[in-house]
C-alpha positions in Angstrom: -13.4 11.1 -19.6 -10.9 8.3 -19.5 -8.8 8.2 -16.4 -10.9 10.6 -14.4 -11.7 7.9 -11.8 -8.0 7.0 -11.4 -7.2 10.8 -11.1 -9.6 11.1 -8.2 -8.0 8.1 -6.5 -4.5 9.6 -6.9 -5.7 12.9 -5.4 -7.0 10.9 -2.4 -3.6 9.2 -2.0 -1.9 12.5 -1.9 -4.1 13.5 1.1 -2.6 10.7 3.2 -0.1 12.2 5.6 2.0 10.9 8.5 -0.9 11.8 11.0 -4.0 11.2 8.8 -5.5 8.6 6.6 -9.0 8.7 5.1 -11.3 5.7 5.0 -10.5 3.1 2.4 -12.4 4.1 -0.8 -13.6 0.8 -2.0 -16.1 2.3 -4.4 -13.5 4.4 -6.2 -11.1 1.5 -6.4 -13.9 -0.6 -7.9 -14.6 2.1 -10.5 -11.0 2.2 -11.6 -10.6 -1.5 -11.9 -13.9 -1.7 -13.7 -12.7 0.9 -16.3 -9.4 -0.9 -16.7 -11.0 -4.2 -17.3 -13.4 -2.7 -19.9 -10.5 -1.0 -21.7 -8.5 -4.1 -21.8 -11.4 -6.0 -23.3 -11.8 -3.3 -26.0 -8.1 -3.6 -26.8 -8.4 -7.3 -27.4 -11.5 -6.8 -29.5 -9.7 -4.2 -31.7 -6.7 -6.5 -32.1 -8.8 -9.5 -33.0 -10.9 -7.5 -35.5 -7.7 -6.2 -37.2 -7.1 -9.9 -38.2 -3.4 -9.7 -37.1 -1.7 -12.8 -38.2 0.7 -14.6 -36.0 -0.3 -12.7 -32.8 0.6 -14.2 -29.5 -2.0 -16.0 -27.5 -1.1 -13.7 -24.6 -3.3 -10.6 -25.0 -0.5 -8.4 -23.5 2.1 -9.6 -26.1 2.7 -7.9 -29.3 0.3 -5.0 -28.7 3.0 -2.4 -29.5 4.0 -4.0 -32.7 0.4 -4.6 -33.8 -0.3 -0.9 -33.2 2.6 0.1 -35.2 1.8 -2.3 -38.0 -1.8 -1.1 -38.5 -0.9 1.8 -40.7 1.5 -0.3 -42.8 -0.9 -3.2 -43.1 -3.7 -1.0 -44.4 -1.5 1.3 -46.5 -2.6 1.4 -50.2 -0.2 1.4 -53.0 -1.3 4.8 -54.5 -1.6 6.4 -51.1 -5.1 7.6 -51.8 -7.5 8.3 -49.0 -10.1 5.9 -50.6 -7.7 2.9 -50.8 -9.2 -0.1 -49.0 -7.6 -2.7 -46.8 -8.2 -6.4 -46.8 -11.1 -6.2 -44.5 -12.7 -3.2 -46.2 -11.3 -0.6 -44.0 -9.9 2.6 -45.4 -6.4 3.8 -44.4 -7.9 6.6 -42.2 -10.1 4.0 -40.4 -7.0 1.8 -39.8 -5.0 4.7 -38.4 -7.9 5.6 -36.2 -8.0 2.1 -34.8 -4.3 2.3 -34.1 -4.6 5.5 -32.3 -7.6 4.3 -30.2 -5.7 1.2 -29.2 -2.7 3.2 -28.1 -4.9 5.6 -26.1 -6.6 2.7 -24.3 -3.2 1.0 -23.6 -1.9 4.2 -22.0 -5.0 4.7 -19.9 -4.8 1.1 -18.7 -1.1 1.7 -17.6 -2.0 4.9 -15.9 -4.9 3.4 -14.0 -2.7 0.6 -12.7 0.0 3.1 -11.5 -2.7 5.1 -9.7 -4.1 2.0 -8.0 -0.5 1.0 -6.9 0.3 4.5 -5.6 -2.9 4.6 -3.6 -2.4 1.3 -1.9 1.4 1.9 -1.5 0.7 5.2 0.4 -1.9 3.5 2.7 0.4 0.6 3.5 3.3 3.0 4.2 1.1 4.9 6.7 0.1 1.6 8.3 3.7 0.4 8.7 4.8 3.7 10.3 1.9 3.5 12.7 2.7 -0.1 13.7 6.3 0.8 14.5 5.2 3.7 16.6 3.0 1.2 18.5 5.8 -1.3 19.1 4.4 -3.5 16.3 1.2 -4.2 18.4 -1.9 -4.1 16.0 -4.1 -4.4 19.1 -3.0 -0.9 20.1 -4.3 0.7 16.9 -7.1 3.1 18.0 -10.6 1.9 17.2 -11.6 5.1 15.2 -8.5 4.4 12.9 -9.2 0.7 12.5 -12.6 1.6 11.1 -11.0 3.5 8.3 -9.0 0.4 7.2 -10.2 -2.2 4.8 -10.4 -5.8 6.1 -7.4 -6.7 3.9 -5.4 -3.8 5.5 -6.2 -5.0 9.0 -5.1 -8.5 8.1 -1.9 -7.0 6.6 -1.1 -5.2 9.9 -1.5 -8.4 11.8 0.6 -10.5 9.4 3.3 -7.7 9.2 3.5 -7.7 13.0 3.6 -11.5 13.2 6.4 -11.8 10.6 8.5 -9.2 12.5 8.0 -11.0 15.7 9.0 -14.3 14.2 12.2 -12.7 12.8 12.9 -11.0 16.1 12.6 -14.3 18.0 14.9 -16.0 15.6 17.5 -13.3 16.0 17.1 -13.3 19.8 17.6 -17.1 20.0 21.0 -16.8 18.1 22.4 -13.6 19.5 21.0 -12.9 22.9 18.9 -15.9 24.2 18.9 -14.4 27.8 17.6 -11.0 26.8 14.8 -9.4 24.7 15.3 -7.1 21.8 13.1 -4.0 21.3 12.8 -3.5 17.5 11.0 -0.2 17.9 13.5 1.6 20.2 15.1 4.6 18.4 18.4 4.0 20.0 19.4 7.7 19.4 20.1 8.4 23.1 21.3 5.4 25.2 19.5 5.1 28.6 21.6 6.1 31.6 19.6 4.5 34.3 18.3 1.0 34.6 15.3 2.1 36.7 13.0 5.1 36.0 10.3 6.8 37.9 7.1 7.0 35.9 3.6 8.4 36.4 0.6 6.5 34.8 -1.3 8.6 32.4 -3.7 5.9 31.2 -4.8 2.7 33.0 -2.6 -0.1 31.9 -3.8 -2.8 34.2 -1.4 -5.3 35.6 1.9 -6.0 33.9 4.5 -8.6 34.7 8.0 -7.2 35.5 11.2 -8.9 36.5 10.4 -8.2 40.1 6.7 -9.3 40.0 3.3 -8.0 39.1 2.7 -4.3 39.1 -0.8 -2.7 38.8 -0.5 0.5 36.7 -3.5 2.7 37.6 -3.9 6.2 36.2 -2.4 8.8 38.5 0.0 6.5 40.4 3.7 6.6 40.4 6.2 3.8 40.2 9.9 3.1 40.2 10.5 0.4 37.6 13.0 -1.1 35.3 13.2 0.8 32.1 13.0 -2.4 29.8 9.8 -3.4 31.5 8.0 -0.1 30.7 9.8 1.3 27.7 7.0 0.4 25.3 4.4 2.1 27.5 6.5 5.2 27.7 6.8 5.3 23.9 3.1 5.1 23.2 2.2 7.7 25.9 0.6 5.5 28.6 3.4 6.4 31.1 5.5 9.5 31.5 8.8 10.2 33.1 8.5 12.0 36.4 12.1 13.2 36.2 13.3 12.5 32.7 16.5 14.5 32.9 
């Protein structure tokens, strides 16, 4: 039935949660767009066959008025069911064409809304994920990256790049000697400049204000909070004495 493919896509969008996203359903998206293009072509054909005079060259313009005018245009003087229109159509056939056109138009609009909702939910999930990873697309887990379409992966990189560009511009004007952490929640201000941390996952060597530190799993370090805040946020490090 009309709209079934879009309905399936909308149900899949509903399954996207803050902690789960299914693989991008390229086949289902293709089916919805294919149906939409077919219906739009049929609308154009019916409008053209009706012989509407003075219709706009834009296929989207005047469709509502054309649909409303079908019945009036084909209405016979005596109101009989066998009255014929200019092109040989009966009044009933003209009204059927008008109804079919309206149905197709409504289905096209619904398909578009389902497509937009599906992609909006996925991009919302992706933005939330990037902020939790300090806007670092390289930290997105491989198993999650495989579920994203190439266009979504490119969106993640571009989104992070634009945020970094804006952050650098703000830092240059407001705090040229410091670095802003866009992803810090800021709910509880840190009390200590230095924190004692235990390495949960190998991080390799990082450059701190006091030099290079090798963060190997199982080791403990006493470091400046700004140098390791992002690693704490993503779970690579943990506080030894967080209180």
